[in-house]
C-alpha positions in Angstrom: 111.1 87.6 102.1 108.9 87.7 105.2 107.7 84.3 106.4 104.2 85.7 106.6 102.3 87.6 103.9 101.2 90.8 105.7 99.9 92.7 102.7 96.1 92.8 102.1 94.0 94.4 99.4 90.5 94.6 98.1 88.5 96.6 95.5 84.8 97.1 94.7 83.2 95.5 91.6 84.1 97.4 88.5 80.9 96.4 86.7 78.7 99.1 88.4 81.3 101.8 89.1 79.3 104.3 87.1 76.5 104.1 89.7 78.4 103.5 92.9 82.0 104.5 92.1 85.1 102.4 92.5 87.0 101.8 95.7 90.5 100.3 96.0 92.4 99.7 99.3 95.8 98.2 100.0 97.5 97.6 103.4 101.0 96.5 104.3 101.2 95.0 107.8 104.2 96.2 109.7 107.0 93.6 110.0 108.5 93.2 113.4 105.3 94.1 115.2 102.4 91.9 116.4 99.7 90.6 114.2 100.6 92.6 111.1 98.7 90.2 108.8 95.5 90.1 110.8 95.5 93.9 111.3 95.9 94.6 107.6 93.3 92.1 106.6 90.8 93.4 109.1 91.4 97.0 108.1 90.8 96.2 104.4 87.6 94.4 105.4 86.4 97.3 107.6 87.0 99.9 104.8 85.5 97.9 101.9 82.4 96.9 104.0 81.4 100.6 104.2 81.3 101.0 100.4 79.8 103.0 98.6 80.8 106.4 100.0 80.1 110.0 99.4 82.8 112.7 98.9 81.2 114.6 101.7 82.1 111.8 104.1 85.6 111.6 102.8 86.6 115.2 102.5 88.1 115.5 106.0 90.3 112.5 105.9 87.4 110.2 106.6 87.5 107.8 109.6 91.1 106.7 109.4 91.9 108.3 112.7 89.0 106.4 114.3 90.0 103.1 112.7 93.6 103.6 113.9 92.5 104.2 117.4 90.3 101.0 117.2 93.5 99.0 116.3 95.4 100.8 119.1 92.7 99.8 121.7 93.4 96.1 120.8 97.2 96.2 120.3 98.3 99.2 122.3 100.7 100.4 119.6 102.5 97.0 119.3 100.9 96.2 115.9 100.0 98.2 112.8 99.7 98.6 109.1 100.1 101.1 106.3 97.1 101.9 104.1 96.4 103.6 100.8 92.9 104.1 99.5 91.5 105.5 96.2 87.8 106.2 95.5 86.7 107.2 92.0 83.2 108.5 91.4 82.2 109.9 88.0 85.1 112.1 87.0 86.6 112.7 90.4 89.0 110.8 92.6 89.7 111.0 96.3 92.7 109.3 98.0 94.1 108.9 101.5 97.2 107.1 102.9 99.0 106.5 106.1 102.6 105.1 106.2 104.8 104.3 103.2 102.6 102.5 100.7 102.4 104.4 97.4 99.9 105.8 94.9 101.1 106.5 91.4 99.4 108.1 88.5 100.4 107.6 84.8 99.0 110.4 82.7 100.2 111.3 79.2 103.2 109.0 79.6 104.3 110.9 82.8 104.4 109.3 86.2 103.4 111.2 89.3 103.6 110.2 93.0 100.2 111.2 94.3 100.8 110.8 98.0 103.6 111.6 100.4 105.4 108.8 102.2 105.2 109.4 106.0 108.8 108.4 106.8 111.4 110.0 109.0 113.5 110.5 105.9 111.1 113.2 104.6 111.5 115.1 107.9 115.3 114.8 107.6 115.1 116.3 104.1 113.1 119.2 105.4 115.7 119.8 108.1 118.4 119.7 105.4 116.4 122.3 103.4 116.4 124.5 106.5 120.2 124.1 106.8 120.0 122.2 110.1 121.8 119.2 108.7 123.5 118.4 105.4 121.8 116.7 102.6 124.2 113.8 102.8 123.3 113.3 106.5 119.6 113.2 105.6 120.1 110.7 102.7 122.2 108.2 104.6 120.5 108.4 108.0 119.9 104.8 109.2 116.4 105.7 110.5 115.3 107.4 107.3 112.9 104.6 106.4 111.2 104.6 109.8 107.4 105.4 109.7 106.2 108.6 111.3 102.6 107.6 110.9 100.9 104.1 110.9 97.5 102.6 111.4 97.6 101.3 114.9 98.8 104.5 116.6 96.4 106.1 119.0 95.9 109.0 116.5 97.1 109.4 112.9 97.4 112.3 110.5 96.6 110.9 107.1 97.8 112.3 103.8 94.6 112.8 101.8 92.9 114.8 99.0 91.6 118.1 100.4 89.4 118.3 97.3 88.7 115.5 94.9 91.2 115.0 92.1 90.0 115.4 88.4 90.2 112.1 86.6 90.9 112.0 82.9 90.4 109.4 80.2 93.3 106.9 80.0 94.6 107.7 83.5 96.4 104.6 85.0 96.6 104.3 88.8 98.9 102.1 90.8 98.5 101.4 94.5 101.4 99.4 95.8 103.3 98.3 99.0 106.9 99.4 99.4 108.0 96.0 98.4 107.5 97.3 94.8 108.5 100.9 95.1 111.6 100.3 97.2 112.9 97.8 94.7 111.9 99.2 91.3 112.9 102.7 90.0 110.3 105.3 88.9 111.3 104.6 85.3 110.8 100.9 85.7 107.4 101.4 87.4 106.4 103.9 84.6 107.4 101.5 81.9 105.2 98.8 83.5 102.3 101.2 83.8 102.4 101.9 80.0 100.9 98.5 79.5 97.4 97.1 80.3 96.7 96.6 84.1 97.2 92.9 83.9 100.4 93.2 81.9 101.6 95.9 84.3 101.2 93.6 87.3 103.1 90.9 85.5 105.9 93.3 84.5 106.2 94.6 88.1 106.6 91.1 89.4 109.1 90.2 86.7 111.1 93.3 87.5 111.3 92.4 91.2 112.2 88.8 90.4 115.0 89.9 88.1 116.5 92.1 90.8 116.7 89.1 93.1 117.0 91.4 96.1 118.4 89.5 99.1 115.9 90.8 101.6 112.9 91.4 99.3 109.8 92.5 101.1 106.4 91.2 100.2 104.9 93.1 97.3 101.3 93.8 96.3 99.8 96.0 93.6 96.4 97.2 92.5 96.4 98.6 88.9 93.4 100.1 87.2 92.9 102.4 84.2 90.0 104.8 83.6 88.2 105.1 80.3 85.1 106.8 78.9 84.7 109.3 81.7 81.2 110.9 81.5 79.7 108.1 79.4 79.7 104.4 78.7 
């Protein structure tokens, strides 16, 4: 494991989400670069401090590019973090992500990856699809896990909802760092998400501990379920 915990997270109070919505944010500071922990904690604080939001402000990817440039002005590309954000208001959800932290949805017992990991491996797969390289070359490339976008670059292209996502009763959402999604399979994550949020978190940790991975990364998760959309 890393000697320093570089993950950070926060979420807004769930007690008044009907009035103000519900915001969750998770960051994973980049190992091997400067100040990963302080950058991830500050970014979480900056995002949560602006709560509540409006979808009009969020629709163009929000201010992630500006926040990334702010980090760059301090660390000059030598430090950074990933980020994944969800914002639920009424029966709609907006999300954005930069880097390789994940957002999963469990709906009707099916698991969906909501965001796209911004890794070199995805670019390699696109090249394989075009016939430029073989699929085997893409899958075993040593640089496949390298980030193509991260908060702390001078400019970033976030993956985000172009239009808000329709939320449904009993949806379960999981925001997690790659310490979870690189260790556990989709089926293992899905099985954990079938339980209550608190049980899900415990099962994810149990699954990781059972794997006993030699170079296990730090892992952090935010799990929440949605009920009684449209009335409470």
